[in-house]
C-alpha positions in Angstrom: 86.4 77.4 126.5 84.0 79.4 128.3 82.9 82.8 127.3 83.6 85.3 130.8 80.6 87.1 132.0 81.6 90.1 131.4 82.1 89.5 127.7 78.1 89.1 127.1 77.3 91.8 129.0 80.3 94.4 127.6 78.5 96.4 124.6 80.5 96.0 120.8 80.4 98.9 118.6 81.3 97.6 115.6 80.3 98.3 111.9 81.3 95.3 109.5 81.0 96.8 105.5 81.1 93.1 104.1 81.3 89.2 105.0 82.5 86.3 102.6 82.8 83.0 103.3 86.3 82.6 103.6 86.6 79.9 100.6 88.3 80.4 97.3 86.4 82.6 94.4 85.1 84.2 97.4 88.1 86.1 97.2 86.4 88.5 94.5 83.9 90.2 96.7 87.0 91.5 99.2 87.6 95.0 98.5 91.4 96.4 97.6 91.0 99.5 100.2 92.9 99.4 103.7 90.6 98.4 107.3 90.3 96.0 110.0 89.0 92.3 109.3 87.5 89.1 111.3 88.1 85.8 110.5 85.5 84.1 112.1 83.4 80.4 112.8 80.8 79.4 115.1 83.6 79.7 118.2 83.8 83.2 117.4 86.3 85.7 116.4 89.2 83.5 115.6 91.6 85.8 114.0 91.3 90.2 114.0 94.0 92.1 112.3 94.6 95.2 110.0 95.7 96.2 106.6 96.0 98.2 103.6 94.8 95.8 101.3 91.7 93.4 102.6 91.8 91.3 99.1 95.9 91.1 99.2 95.6 90.0 103.4 92.7 87.7 102.6 94.9 85.9 99.5 97.8 85.8 102.1 95.9 84.2 105.1 94.1 81.2 102.2 96.9 81.0 100.7 100.2 80.9 103.2 100.5 80.9 106.9 103.3 81.8 109.6 100.4 81.1 111.9 100.3 77.7 113.6 97.1 78.6 115.7 95.5 79.8 112.8 96.4 78.0 110.3 94.9 74.6 112.6 91.9 76.8 112.9 91.5 77.4 109.4 91.7 73.9 108.4 89.5 72.7 111.0 86.4 75.2 110.8 83.5 74.6 112.9 80.9 75.6 110.7 81.4 77.8 108.0 85.0 79.6 107.9 83.7 84.0 107.1 86.2 87.3 106.2 83.9 89.9 107.8 86.0 93.7 107.4 85.1 97.1 108.5 86.8 99.8 105.4 89.0 102.4 107.7 91.7 104.6 107.2 95.7 103.1 107.2 96.9 104.7 110.4 95.4 105.2 114.0 92.1 104.9 112.7 93.0 101.0 112.2 94.8 100.7 115.4 91.7 102.0 117.2 89.6 99.6 115.8 91.9 96.6 115.9 92.7 97.2 119.7 89.2 97.8 120.3 88.2 94.1 118.6 90.9 92.3 120.0 89.7 93.3 123.4 86.5 92.8 122.8 86.6 89.5 121.0 89.9 88.5 122.8 90.7 86.1 119.3 92.5 83.0 120.7 94.6 82.8 117.2 96.1 86.7 117.7 99.5 86.9 119.3 98.9 90.3 120.3 97.2 91.0 122.8 95.6 94.2 125.0 94.6 94.6 128.1 91.0 94.7 128.4 90.3 98.4 129.8 88.9 98.6 133.6 85.8 101.4 135.2 87.9 102.4 137.6 84.5 104.5 139.6 83.7 103.6 142.9 80.4 101.7 143.6 79.5 104.4 147.0 76.2 102.1 147.1 78.8 99.1 148.6 81.1 101.6 150.9 78.1 102.8 152.8 76.0 100.3 153.9 77.8 100.2 157.4 
């Protein structure tokens, strides 16, 4: 699957507070705080989500999963599989950040999809060429 050209030029402002390999025992490095997280490997971001407790969510994804696409990606990683997070207050802040990340990265294992916002400015140079 090729990356659409417009995604290459989009600016994505993401602060990452931590990253660990998606392996047993690495969970000890994941905080028990709320935030937004990414599961990714060499293919890119596979899944983006939000949670009240990052450690609990890491464990849920690691041990039990009801998303068959994500299970397949976790079982067959390309390169090292990683879990990255940004700490964020529960509620609107988390929802906005999750939505922004899903729009930016279009993770293939997410069931939730958000349409990309379009820039509605008119290009006057093209309209006045005649």
